[in-house]
C-alpha positions in Angstrom: 9.6 -40.9 -8.0 8.4 -38.1 -5.3 6.7 -36.1 -8.2 5.0 -39.1 -9.7 3.8 -39.5 -6.5 2.8 -36.1 -6.0 1.1 -36.5 -8.7 -0.7 -39.7 -8.1 -2.4 -38.6 -5.0 -3.6 -35.1 -6.7 -4.7 -37.1 -9.4 -6.5 -39.7 -6.6 -7.5 -36.3 -4.7 -9.2 -35.0 -8.1 -10.9 -37.8 -9.0 -12.8 -38.3 -5.4 -13.9 -34.7 -5.7 -15.4 -35.4 -8.7 -16.8 -38.4 -7.9 -18.3 -36.8 -4.9 -19.4 -33.3 -7.2 -21.1 -36.3 -9.0 -22.8 -37.9 -6.5 -27.0 -36.6 -6.0 -27.5 -36.1 -2.2 -30.6 -37.2 -0.5 -31.1 -35.9 3.3 -33.5 -34.6 5.8 -33.9 -31.4 7.6 -36.6 -29.2 9.1 -38.1 -25.8 8.0 -39.7 -23.6 10.0 -43.2 -22.5 7.3 -46.0 -19.8 9.2 -49.1 -22.0 8.9 -52.7 -21.4 9.4 -53.1 -24.9 11.5 -56.0 -26.6 10.4 -58.5 -27.5 13.9 -58.7 -31.3 14.9 -60.1 -33.6 12.5 -63.6 -35.2 12.9 -63.4 -38.1 15.4 -66.6 -39.4 14.2 -67.2 -41.2 10.8 -68.4 -39.0 7.4 -70.7 -41.3 5.5 -71.1 -40.8 1.7 -75.0 -39.0 1.3 -74.2 -38.1 -2.4 -71.1 -35.2 -2.2 -69.7 -34.7 -5.1 -65.9 -33.3 -5.3 -64.3 -32.4 -8.8 -67.0 -33.6 -10.2 -67.1 -37.1 -9.1 -68.4 -38.9 -5.7 -66.3 -36.8 -2.8 -66.3 -39.8 -0.4 -64.7 -39.1 3.0 -65.1 -42.5 5.2 -62.7 -44.5 6.0 -60.8 -41.2 6.5 -61.3 -38.3 9.1 -63.3 -35.2 8.1 -61.0 -32.1 7.5 -63.2 -29.3 7.5 -61.9 -26.8 11.0 -59.8 -24.0 9.0 -57.4 -22.1 11.7 -57.7 -18.3 11.4 -54.8 -17.5 13.6 -51.2 -17.9 11.8 -48.3 -19.6 13.8 -44.9 -21.2 12.7 -44.8 -25.1 12.6 -41.2 -26.5 11.8 -41.8 -29.2 9.0 -39.9 -32.3 8.3 -38.7 -31.9 4.7 -36.4 -34.3 2.4 -33.9 -33.0 0.1 -33.2 -34.1 -3.0 -29.8 -32.1 -4.6 -27.4 -32.2 -7.4 -25.2 -29.6 -9.4 -28.3 -28.3 -11.4 -31.3 -28.8 -9.4 -32.7 -28.9 -5.5 -35.6 -30.6 -4.4 -38.0 -30.2 -1.3 -40.6 -33.2 -0.6 -42.9 -32.4 2.5 -44.1 -35.7 3.4 -46.7 -34.5 5.8 -48.8 -33.2 3.0 -49.2 -36.4 1.0 -45.3 -36.6 -0.2 -45.9 -32.8 -2.1 -42.7 -31.9 -3.9 -42.7 -28.7 -2.4 -40.2 -26.9 -4.3 -37.7 -27.0 -6.6 -34.8 -24.4 -7.7 -32.8 -24.2 -10.3 -29.6 -23.6 -9.0 -27.8 -22.3 -12.3 -30.4 -19.3 -11.7 -31.9 -19.3 -8.7 -35.7 -19.4 -10.5 -38.7 -21.6 -8.7 -39.9 -23.9 -10.9 -43.0 -24.8 -9.3 -45.2 -22.1 -7.2 -44.6 -22.0 -3.3 -46.5 -19.7 -0.8 -44.9 -17.7 1.7 -47.3 -19.6 4.0 -49.2 -23.0 4.1 -52.7 -21.6 4.1 -55.8 -24.4 3.7 -59.3 -23.6 2.2 -62.1 -26.1 1.5 -61.3 -27.6 -2.0 -59.9 -31.2 -1.2 -62.0 -34.6 -1.1 -61.6 -34.2 2.8 -61.8 -30.4 2.8 -58.2 -29.1 3.4 -56.5 -28.2 0.7 -53.2 -26.3 0.0 -51.6 -24.9 -3.0 -48.3 -25.4 -4.7 -45.7 -27.4 -6.0 -46.5 -31.0 -7.2 -49.8 -32.7 -5.4 -49.7 -36.0 -6.3 -53.6 -36.9 -7.1 -54.5 -40.5 -7.0 -57.1 -42.4 -7.0 -59.2 -38.9 -7.2 -58.5 -35.5 -8.1 -58.0 -34.0 -5.4 -56.3 -36.8 -3.6 -57.8 -37.9 -0.6 -54.6 -38.1 1.7 -53.4 -34.7 0.1 -53.2 -33.1 4.1 -52.3 -36.2 5.5 -48.8 -37.7 6.0 -47.4 -40.1 3.6 -45.1 -43.2 3.7 -41.3 -42.0 2.4 -38.2 -43.7 2.2 -34.8 -42.1 0.5 -32.7 -44.4 -1.4 -29.3 -43.7 -3.0 -29.1 -45.9 -5.8 -26.0 -47.7 -7.2 -25.7 -45.7 -10.3 -24.9 -42.2 -8.2 -28.5 -41.1 -8.6 -30.7 -40.9 -5.2 -34.6 -41.0 -4.9 -37.2 -40.1 -2.4 -40.3 -42.6 -2.7 -43.9 -41.6 -1.4 -47.0 -43.5 -1.0 -49.3 -45.5 0.1 -52.0 -48.2 0.1 -55.0 -45.8 -0.4 -57.7 -46.8 1.8 -61.2 -46.1 -0.5 -60.1 -48.5 -3.4 -57.3 -50.9 -1.4 -54.8 -49.9 -4.7 -51.2 -48.6 -4.0 -50.1 -45.5 -5.6 -45.9 -45.1 -5.4 -44.3 -41.7 -6.6 -40.4 -42.0 -6.7 -38.7 -38.8 -7.3 -34.7 -39.0 -8.9 -32.0 -36.7 -9.4 -29.2 -38.0 -11.3 -25.8 -36.9 -11.8 -25.2 -34.2 -14.5 -28.8 -34.0 -15.0 -31.1 -31.0 -14.9 -34.6 -33.1 -14.8 -36.5 -34.2 -12.3 -37.3 -37.8 -13.0 -40.5 -39.3 -11.4 -41.9 -42.8 -11.4 -45.2 -44.0 -10.8 -46.1 -47.2 -9.8 -49.8 -48.1 -9.6 -50.8 -51.5 -7.9 -54.5 -53.0 -7.3 -53.6 -55.1 -4.7 -57.3 -55.8 -4.1 -59.1 -59.2 -5.6 -62.0 -56.7 -7.6 -61.7 -54.7 -10.9 -61.8 -51.1 -9.5 -61.2 -47.8 -11.3 -58.7 -44.8 -10.7 -57.3 -41.8 -12.0 -53.4 -40.4 -11.9 -52.8 -36.6 -12.1 -50.0 -34.8 -11.4 -51.3 -31.3 -10.3 -48.2 -29.0 -10.8 -48.5 -25.2 -9.4 -46.3 -23.0 -11.3 -46.6 -19.1 -10.2 -47.9 -16.8 -13.0 -48.2 -13.2 -13.8 -48.9 -10.6 -16.8 -45.7 -12.1 -18.0 -46.6 -15.7 -17.8 -47.8 -17.7 -21.1 -48.4 -21.5 -21.3 -46.9 -23.1 -23.9 -48.3 -26.8 -25.7 -47.2 -28.6 -28.4 -47.9 -26.5 -31.6 -49.8 -29.1 -33.4 -52.6 -29.1 -30.1 -55.3 -26.6 -32.0 -58.4 -27.6 -29.7 -58.8 -26.9 -26.0 -61.5 -28.9 -24.1 -63.5 -28.6 -20.7 -64.1 -31.0 -17.9 -65.8 -33.9 -19.6 -65.6 -32.8 -23.0 -68.9 -30.6 -22.0 -67.0 -27.4 -24.3 -64.5 -27.3 -26.9 -62.6 -24.4 -28.0 -59.8 -23.6 -30.3 -56.1 -23.3 -29.2 -54.2 -21.3 -29.2 -56.2 -18.5 -30.6 -59.6 -18.9 -29.4 -63.3 -18.8 -31.5 -65.9 -16.2 -30.5 -67.8 -18.3 -28.2 -70.0 -17.3 -24.7 -70.3 -20.8 -23.3 -66.5 -22.3 -22.5 -66.8 -23.4 -19.4 -69.0 -20.7 -18.1 -66.6 -18.2 -19.9 -67.1 -15.8 -23.0 -63.9 -15.3 -25.4 -64.0 -13.1 -28.5 -62.5 -14.3 -31.6 -58.5 -14.2 -31.6 -57.9 -14.1 -28.0 -54.5 -15.7 -27.3 -55.3 -18.4 -24.6 -51.9 -18.9 -23.9 -51.6 -15.9 -21.6 -52.5 -15.6 -18.0 -54.1 -12.5 -18.2 -56.4 -13.5 -21.1 -58.7 -15.3 -18.7 -61.3 -13.4 -16.7 -62.8 -16.3 -14.9 -61.2 -19.5 -13.6 -61.0 -21.8 -16.4 -59.7 -25.2 -17.7 -58.3 -26.4 -21.1 -57.6 -29.8 -21.6 -55.3 -30.9 -24.6 -57.4 -32.9 -27.3 -56.2 -35.9 -29.3 -52.8 -35.6 -27.6 -49.9 -36.4 -29.9 -46.7 -35.0 -28.5 -45.6 -35.6 -25.0 -45.4 -31.9 -23.2 -46.4 -29.0 -21.8 -44.7 -25.9 -19.9 -45.1 -22.7 -18.7 -42.6 -19.3 -19.4 -42.0 -16.2 -17.2 -40.7 -13.5 -19.8 -39.8 -11.4 -16.7 -37.8 -13.9 -15.3 -36.4 -14.8 -18.6 -37.4 -18.5 -17.2 -40.0 -21.7 -17.2 -40.4 -25.2 -17.0 -41.3 -27.9 -18.7 -43.1 -31.4 -18.5 -41.8 -34.3 -20.8 -43.7 -37.8 -20.7 -44.6 -40.4 -23.4 -48.0 -39.5 -24.8 -49.3 -43.0 -24.9 -49.0 -42.8 -21.2 -49.5 -39.6 -20.2 -52.4 -39.4 -22.7 -53.6 -35.6 -21.0 -52.5 -32.6 -20.1 -54.3 -29.7 -18.7 -53.9 -25.9 -18.0 -56.1 -24.8 -15.0 -56.2 -20.9 -13.7 -58.3 -18.8 -11.2 -57.2 -16.1 -13.2 -56.6 -12.4 -12.6 -60.4 -11.6 -12.2 -62.2 -11.1 -9.1 -62.6 -14.9 -8.4 -59.2 -15.4 -8.7 -58.3 -12.1 -6.5 -60.8 -13.9 -4.0 -58.7 -17.5 -4.2 -55.9 -16.2 -3.8 -56.7 -14.3 -0.4 -57.8 -17.7 0.9 -54.9 -20.1 -0.2 -52.0 -17.5 0.6 -51.1 -14.1 2.0 -48.5 -13.0 -0.4 -51.1 -12.1 -3.3 -49.1 -14.4 -5.7 -51.4 -16.3 -8.5 -50.4 -19.7 -10.0 -51.4 -21.9 -13.0 -51.9 -25.3 -12.5 -50.1 -27.3 -15.7 -51.2 -30.9 -14.5 -50.3 -33.9 -16.7 -52.6 -37.0 -16.3 -51.6 -40.6 -16.6 -54.3 -42.9 -18.0 -56.4 -40.7 -18.2 -58.3 -38.7 -20.8 -60.0 -35.8 -18.8 -61.1 -34.9 -15.4 -63.0 -36.8 -13.7 -61.4 -39.3 -15.8 -61.6 -42.9 -14.5 -59.5 -46.1 -15.7 -60.6 -49.4 -15.2 -57.8 -51.7 -13.3 -58.1 -55.5 -12.9 -57.2 -57.2 -9.6 -53.4 -57.4 -8.4 -52.8 -55.2 -12.2 -50.1 -53.3 -11.7 -48.9 -50.3 -13.9 -45.9 -48.1 -14.2 -45.1 -44.7 -16.1 -42.4 -42.3 -16.0 -42.5 -38.4 -16.1 -39.9 -35.5 -16.2 -39.8 -31.8 -15.5 -36.9 -29.4 -15.6 -36.1 -26.0 -16.2 -36.1 -23.9 -19.0 -34.3 -20.4 -19.9 -34.5 -17.6 -22.7 -36.4 -19.4 -25.3 -39.6 -18.1 -24.6 -42.1 -20.6 -25.8 -40.6 -24.0 -26.2 -41.8 -25.7 -29.3 -40.9 -29.1 -28.8 -39.1 -31.1 -25.6 -37.7 -34.5 -24.9 -35.5 -35.4 -21.7 -32.2 -34.4 -23.4 -33.3 -31.1 -24.5 -36.4 -28.2 -25.3 -35.8 -26.1 -28.9 -38.1 -22.9 -29.8 -38.1 -21.1 -33.4 -40.0 -18.0 -33.6 -39.9 -15.7 -36.9 -39.7 -12.2 -35.3 -40.7 -10.5 -38.8 -40.9 -12.2 -42.4 -36.6 -12.4 -42.6 -35.8 -12.5 -38.7 -36.0 -15.9 -36.9 -35.1 -16.0 -33.2 -34.4 -19.7 -32.2 -32.7 -21.7 -29.2 -31.7 -24.7 -27.1 -31.7 -25.9 -23.7 -30.0 -29.3 -22.6 -30.9 -31.3 -19.5 -26.8 -32.4 -19.4 -23.6 -31.1 -20.8 -22.9 -31.4 -24.6 -19.3 -30.5 -25.7 -18.8 -29.5 -29.0 -22.5 -29.6 -30.0 -23.6 -28.5 -33.4 -26.4 -26.8 -34.1 -28.3 -25.8 -37.5 -30.5 -24.0 -38.9 -32.1 -24.6 -42.1 -34.4 -23.6 -45.3 -35.4 -26.5 -46.9 -32.2 -28.3 -47.7 -30.3 -25.3 -47.5 -28.3 -24.6 -44.5 -28.9 -20.9 -43.1 -26.5 -21.1 -40.0 -24.3 -23.6 -38.2 -22.6 -23.5 -35.0 -20.0 -25.4 -32.7 -21.1 -24.8 -29.3 -20.6 -26.1 -26.0 -23.9 -26.4 -24.2 -25.4 -27.3 -20.5 -28.5 -26.2 -18.3 -26.5 -23.2 -17.4 -25.8 -22.2 -20.3 -28.7 -21.6 -23.1 -27.9 -21.4 -26.6 -30.0 -18.9 -28.7 -29.6 -16.5 -31.7 -31.3 -14.5 -34.0 -30.8 -15.0 -37.6 -31.6 -11.9 -40.1 -32.3 -13.1 -43.9 -32.0 -10.5 -46.7 -35.2 -12.1 -48.2 -38.6 -13.0 -46.7 -38.5 -16.3 -45.2 -41.2 -19.3 -45.4 -41.6 -20.3 -41.8 -42.6 -23.9 -42.6 -40.0 -24.6 -44.4 -37.3 -24.2 -41.6 -36.0 -26.9 -39.4 -33.8 -26.0 -36.6 -31.9 -28.5 -34.9 -28.8 -29.5 -32.5 -26.6 -32.3 -32.5 -23.9 -33.9 -30.1 -20.4 -34.3 -30.7 -21.0 -37.5 -32.4 -23.7 -36.2 -35.0 -26.7 -37.8 -32.9 -30.0 -35.5 -33.0 -30.7 -34.4 -29.6 -34.0 -32.5 -30.8 -35.3 -30.7 -34.1 -38.4 -28.7 -34.9 -40.2 -27.8 -38.1 -42.9 -25.6 -37.3 -46.4 -27.1 -37.5 -48.6 -25.8 -40.4 -52.2 -25.1 -38.8 -54.7 -27.3 -40.2 -57.9 -25.7 -38.2 -59.9 -28.7 -37.4 -63.8 -28.5 -36.9 -64.5 -28.6 -33.6 -65.8 -31.8 -32.4 -69.2 -32.5 -30.7 -69.6 -32.1 -26.9 -70.0 -34.9 -24.8 -73.7 -36.4 -24.3 -75.0 -35.4 -21.1 -76.0 -38.6 -18.4 -79.5 -39.0 -19.2 -82.0 -40.5 -16.3 -82.9 -44.1 -16.8 -86.8 -43.4 -17.5 -84.9 -41.4 -20.7 -83.2 -44.4 -22.4 -85.3 -46.8 -23.9 -83.2 -49.9 -25.1 -81.4 -52.7 -22.8 -77.6 -51.4 -24.7 -78.4 -48.1 -23.7 -79.2 -48.7 -20.3 -76.2 -50.8 -19.4 -73.7 -48.6 -21.3 -75.0 -45.8 -19.0 -75.2 -47.6 -16.1 -71.5 -48.5 -16.5 -70.1 -45.1 -17.8 -71.8 -44.0 -14.1 -70.0 -46.9 -12.4 -66.7 -46.2 -13.9 -66.6 -42.1 -13.7 -68.1 -42.2 -10.3 -71.0 -39.8 -10.5 -71.6 -38.2 -7.7 -75.5 -38.3 -6.8 -76.6 -41.1 -9.7 -76.7 -44.6 -9.0 -75.2 -47.2 -11.9 -77.6 -49.7 -10.0 -80.7 -47.9 -11.2 -79.9 -48.2 -14.8 -78.7 -51.9 -14.7 -82.3 -52.9 -12.8 -84.2 -50.6 -15.7 -82.1 -53.0 -18.4 -83.1 -56.1 -16.5 -86.8 -54.5 -16.5 -86.8 -55.1 -20.1 -84.4 -57.8 -20.6 -84.2 -60.3 -17.2 -81.6 -62.6 -18.6 -79.3 -60.0 -20.3 -76.3 -61.3 -19.5 -74.1 -58.1 -19.6 -76.3 -56.4 -17.1 -76.7 -59.2 -14.6 -72.8 -59.8 -14.6 -72.4 -56.1 -13.9 -75.0 -56.1 -11.1 -73.2 -59.5 -10.2 -69.9 -57.7 -9.6 -71.4 -54.9 -8.6 -73.4 -56.8 -5.5 -69.7 -58.4 -4.2 -68.1 -55.1 -4.3 -70.8 -53.9 -1.8 -70.8 -57.5 0.2 -74.3 -58.6 -1.1 -73.1 -61.7 -1.4 -76.6 -63.4 -1.9 -77.4 -60.8 -4.7 -74.1 -61.1 -6.3 -74.9 -64.8 -6.5 -77.9 -64.4 -7.8 -77.4 -62.1 -10.8 -73.9 -64.0 -11.4 -75.9 -67.6 -11.9 -78.2 -65.7 -14.4 -75.5 -64.3 -16.7 -73.7 -68.1 -16.1 -76.9 -69.7 -17.3 -77.7 -67.3 -20.0 -74.1 -68.0 -21.6 -74.7 -71.8 -21.2 -71.3 -72.0 -19.2 -72.1 -75.5 -18.7 -72.1 -76.5 -22.4 -69.2 -74.1 -23.4 -67.0 -71.6 -22.4 -67.8 -68.2 -23.0 -65.3 -65.1 -23.7 -66.5 -63.6 -20.2 -63.7 -65.0 -17.8 -64.5 -62.9 -15.4 -67.9 -64.6 -14.9 -66.2 -67.5 -13.3 -63.6 -65.2 -11.0 -66.9 -63.6 -9.6 -68.6 -66.5 -8.9 -65.5 -68.0 -7.1 -64.9 -65.5 -5.1 -68.5 -65.2 -4.2 -69.1 -68.9 -2.9 -66.0 -68.1 -1.4 -67.1 -65.2 0.7 -70.0 -68.2 1.6 -67.9 -70.6 2.5 -68.8 -72.8 -0.5 -65.3 -74.5 -0.8 -65.9 -76.9 -3.8 -68.1 -74.2 -5.9 -65.6 -71.5 -5.0 -62.4 -73.5 -5.9 -63.5 -74.8 -9.3 -65.1 -71.8 -10.7 -61.6 -69.6 -9.6 -59.7 -72.6 -11.4 -62.1 -72.1 -14.3 -61.3 -68.4 -14.4 -57.6 -69.0 -14.9 -58.1 -70.3 -18.3 -58.2 -66.7 -19.3 -55.1 -64.9 -19.3 -56.7 -61.5 -17.8 -57.9 -64.0 -14.8 -55.0 -66.6 -14.9 -52.8 -64.5 -12.0 -55.7 -63.2 -10.0 -57.5 -67.1 -9.9 -54.2 -68.8 -9.6 -53.1 -66.3 -7.0 -56.8 -67.0 -4.6 -56.3 -70.8 -5.1 -52.9 -70.3 -3.5 -54.5 -68.9 -0.8 -57.2 -71.2 -0.3 -54.3 -74.0 -0.1 -52.2 -72.1 2.1 -55.3 -71.9 4.8 -55.3 -75.6 5.2 -51.8 -75.9 5.0 -51.2 -77.3 1.6 -48.1 -75.1 1.2 -46.2 -77.1 -1.4 -49.5 -77.1 -3.7 -50.1 -73.3 -2.6 -46.7 -72.6 -4.0 -47.3 -74.1 -7.4 -50.3 -72.0 -7.7 -49.4 -68.5 -6.5 -45.8 -69.2 -8.6 -48.2 -69.9 -11.9 -49.9 -66.3 -10.7 -46.1 -64.9 -10.4 -45.0 -66.1 -13.9 -47.7 -63.6 -15.8 -47.4 -60.9 -13.2 -44.4 -60.2 -11.0 -45.1 -56.7 -9.8 -48.3 -57.7 -7.6 -46.9 -57.0 -3.9 -49.6 -59.7 -2.6 -48.8 -62.1 -5.3 -45.2 -61.8 -4.4 -45.4 -61.6 -0.7 -47.4 -65.2 -0.5 -44.9 -66.3 -3.0 -42.1 -65.7 -0.4 -43.7 -66.7 2.6 -44.6 -70.0 0.8 -40.8 -70.3 -0.2 -39.7 -69.7 3.3 -42.0 -71.9 4.9 -40.7 -74.7 2.5 -37.1 -74.0 3.9 -36.4 -72.2 0.3 -35.0 -69.4 1.9 -32.7 -68.0 -0.9 -35.0 -68.1 -3.5 -37.7 -66.0 -1.4 -34.9 -63.4 -0.9 -34.2 -63.3 -4.9 -38.0 -62.2 -5.1 -38.5 -59.8 -2.2 -34.9 -57.8 -3.5 -36.6 -57.9 -7.1 -39.9 -56.7 -5.9 -38.5 -54.3 -3.3 -36.5 -52.0 -5.9 -39.7 -51.9 -7.8 -41.9 -50.6 -4.7 -39.3 -49.6 -2.1 -42.3 -48.8 0.2 -44.0 -52.1 0.5 -43.5 -53.1 4.0 -45.3 -56.7 3.5 -42.2 -57.1 1.5 -39.8 -55.2 4.0 -41.2 -57.2 6.7 -40.7 -61.0 4.9 -37.3 -59.3 4.8 -36.7 -58.8 8.3 -38.7 -62.4 9.2 -36.0 -64.1 6.6 -33.4 -62.4 9.3 -34.8 -63.7 12.3 -36.4 -60.8 13.6 -40.3 -60.4 13.7 -40.3 -56.5 14.5 -40.8 -53.5 12.3 -39.6 -50.9 14.7 -36.5 -49.9 12.2 -39.8 -48.7 9.4 -41.9 -47.3 11.6 -40.7 -43.6 11.0 -41.3 -44.3 7.3 -44.9 -45.4 8.1 -47.8 -42.5 7.7 -49.9 -44.7 10.0 -48.1 -47.7 11.9 -51.0 -49.0 13.3 -52.9 -49.1 10.1 -49.6 -49.9 7.8 -49.3 -53.3 10.2 -53.1 -54.0 9.5 -52.1 -54.2 6.0 -49.2 -56.5 6.4 -51.1 -58.5 8.8 -53.8 -59.2 5.8 -51.3 -61.3 4.0 -51.7 -63.9 6.7 -54.7 -64.0 7.8 -55.8 -64.8 4.0 -53.1 -67.5 3.8 -53.9 -68.7 7.3 -50.7 -68.3 8.7 -51.2 -67.2 12.1 -47.8 -67.0 13.7 -46.4 -64.3 11.5 -49.9 -62.1 12.1 -49.4 -62.6 15.7 -45.5 -61.8 15.8 -46.3 -58.6 13.8 -49.2 -57.2 15.6 -47.6 -57.9 19.1 -44.8 -55.8 18.2 -47.2 -52.6 18.1 -46.6 -50.9 21.8 -49.2 -48.5 23.3 -51.7 -49.3 20.6 -54.4 -46.7 20.2 -56.9 -48.4 17.6 -59.2 -50.9 18.4 -58.5 -53.0 15.2 -55.4 -53.8 16.2 -56.4 -55.5 19.1 -59.5 -57.5 17.2 -57.2 -58.4 14.6 -54.9 -59.9 17.2 -57.8 -61.5 19.0 -58.9 -63.1 15.5 -54.7 -64.6 15.1 -55.3 -65.9 18.5 -58.4 -67.4 18.1 -57.1 -69.0 14.6 -54.0 -70.5 16.5 -55.9 -71.8 19.6 -55.5 -69.8 22.4 -58.6 -68.3 23.3 -57.5 -66.8 26.4 -55.0 -64.6 24.1 -58.1 -63.9 22.2 -60.2 -62.9 25.4 -57.4 -60.8 26.5 -56.9 -59.0 23.0 -60.9 -58.2 22.7 -61.0 -56.7 26.5 -58.4 -54.3 25.1 -60.4 -53.4 22.7 -63.3 -53.0 24.5 -61.4 -50.3 26.4 -59.6 -48.1 23.2 -61.0 -45.0 22.5 -63.2 -45.2 19.1 -62.3 -41.9 17.9 -61.3 -42.3 14.0 -62.1 -46.2 14.5 -63.2 -46.3 11.0 -62.8 -50.0 9.6 -62.9 -50.4 5.9 -61.1 -54.0 4.6 -62.9 -56.4 3.8 -61.1 -58.8 6.2 -62.4 -56.7 9.0 -65.8 -58.0 8.8 -64.4 -61.6 9.2 -62.8 -60.3 12.1 -65.2 -58.7 13.8 -68.1 -61.5 13.4 -65.6 -64.0 14.9 -65.4 -61.4 17.8 -68.9 -62.2 18.1 -68.4 -65.3 18.7 -66.5 -65.0 21.7 -68.4 -61.8 22.7 -71.9 -61.7 21.2 -73.3 -59.0 23.2 -69.9 -56.5 22.8 -71.4 -53.0 21.9 -67.9 -51.7 20.5 -67.8 -54.6 17.9 -71.5 -53.6 16.9 -70.5 -50.2 16.5 -67.6 -51.1 14.6 -69.5 -53.2 12.1 -71.8 -50.2 12.0 -69.3 -48.3 10.4 -67.6 -50.9 8.1 -71.0 -51.4 6.2 -73.0 -48.2 6.1 -71.4 -47.2 2.7 -72.3 -50.7 1.3 -75.3 -52.2 3.4 -77.1 -49.4 5.3 -79.5 -51.3 6.4 -77.4 -54.2 8.3 -74.9 -51.4 9.3 -78.0 -49.6 11.2 -78.8 -52.8 12.7 -75.6 -53.3 14.0 -75.9 -49.8 15.6 -79.0 -50.2 17.4 -77.6 -53.1 19.0 -75.0 -51.1 20.0 -77.2 -48.9 21.5 -79.4 -51.0 23.4 
């Protein structure tokens, strides 16, 4: 009995230790990194004047410009978040946009991504300062606007033993949520990354999403693409080239290549250059360092991750100069970027109001394989001819497979078959020598697990040498286009791709000179004018389109005409017209959710919670991932004492978007707690985060929850918090508290006071009803409106200075 007890105790200890080893660790710490600290951000607003960044509009406002670079090196302690399992150790740096800073392959000590010995910014980013290294999450622009700003973040231990670091934000220029979850799983060597993209605004907009992946490069480094990728393309589809061996060209991206240059090698590019995959068929890209015998591979669904790109400064003089600006150790790097819902750069994809999109991506280390020929989340494979009789082949796996079977075949003939144990620390390679010459394209290599399931295989791709496509036509000036269709389509292109220094309205207006009642152009202009808060012009164009489509007589295909008419009438306070148009927009599937959501808000502001709930639950039936729809649904359920139903909705949504602080606030309210103090350390900018939460209650006319939320903030620095409090107090009928809040706003610093939400115009106009001569209010209105209505903005600034 004693021996049996000892055995059971030992077994229990073994199981506990095994379980602990299987768990992924997520924890916080600090690291000191020598840093060239940037100077103080510009305290005054920087408005858009046509500046371009990465081929698109380089808008700074409503963020602060970061152009004051430092020239002295100091030690800075950075908060770091760590993820670690038996194979990988990941570092995430919340201070710089939640960048994946480093990932170490624990089996050999190899760094998957490029890391610098110092933090050394250069003027490359949208706001100015930018640093290289790791993975930069570029959303909704490239480079990301907030790449050098703190990110919201949260650590989650998942029930299956995995752990996730979530980073993200509601981006100010788009009112869109971009949230990234980086996960390590027990027993897996890949970093699993989830993207959560949510247009929380009421209008259609555009975005891009690129993971900017930096990997250290040198003369031993080469990039690998799927063998089926035979064409590379430059930015804007402006140049094409054969891949991997170049055709002779004098004008590929400002670089000349002789015929037959192997473009996969870093050392073969004299100038900075980009290569995008053209017409992608397979979902992987990677790079390998022959000196280190190690590399990194990315895997993603090619239908979601529809673009990959190699960028490098190169070994030439421009590259050397770039390295001096970005690091002190002289290390070079390439960027093996992956684009999600994108094709090229700059490439922006349309997204409807309250739409949610998500995608998965994976990165993991590879060893000993040299050039990977096929890759998925289980394994990577290579097969290379050393000569006509000799085959080199091998596999890496992302988990332990005991009793796996590797097979090399020539047609149906098995040349070599082995049973092996393979795991991320122990890759498999073999060199097979045949007595006779082999036809490479008849060979196949594959690996199966112990049950006979294929993990991955590869049969060499026979090049088809396709003809290079025609380059994309450059944007013509409006006066160069003669037809309404060409003017309309070019205007839409410029609008979608946010071309700097080019105004879409010029094309639309030129089209209307030819055909004043063209419904497409009137609809496009109406939507643009609404986005610019020029509601009078918006209504004129939208009504012209509606009349042309004879909406009084029959239902047109274009449901957006009713949706935007509803929004515009609502902006004017035309309640009946707004209601009827929004209701009619809900006849269309693509506008069903957004239309019902707006109707729910209208009913909620009247206190008709039951009717509002009916509308928002209709919206939820076709859209259960938009944070604002979920929050309003939960708020109304709470108001109707249906807390358990609200809790179910909130739990589901917070699992999808763990950084949605509006959801977390509703969860706190359900517990009888109106404070968000427990979550402030997770917020990039608590005052702005609080305002984002507050707009949910403002738009639903629920004042008491907005007041409770904003009253939780102490030592407020932004005047906007006081203005929003004044609005809530006014709507609640407490004029005394409203005046107190406005007095505090008047005394607050105007440094970094950059309002941008459409709700803020309502808030500030309400403040003018209380204090009609408040210079601070006029100044903020000018800031808010300048990029959209500059004439109105200037009038407000003149009043502020009077």
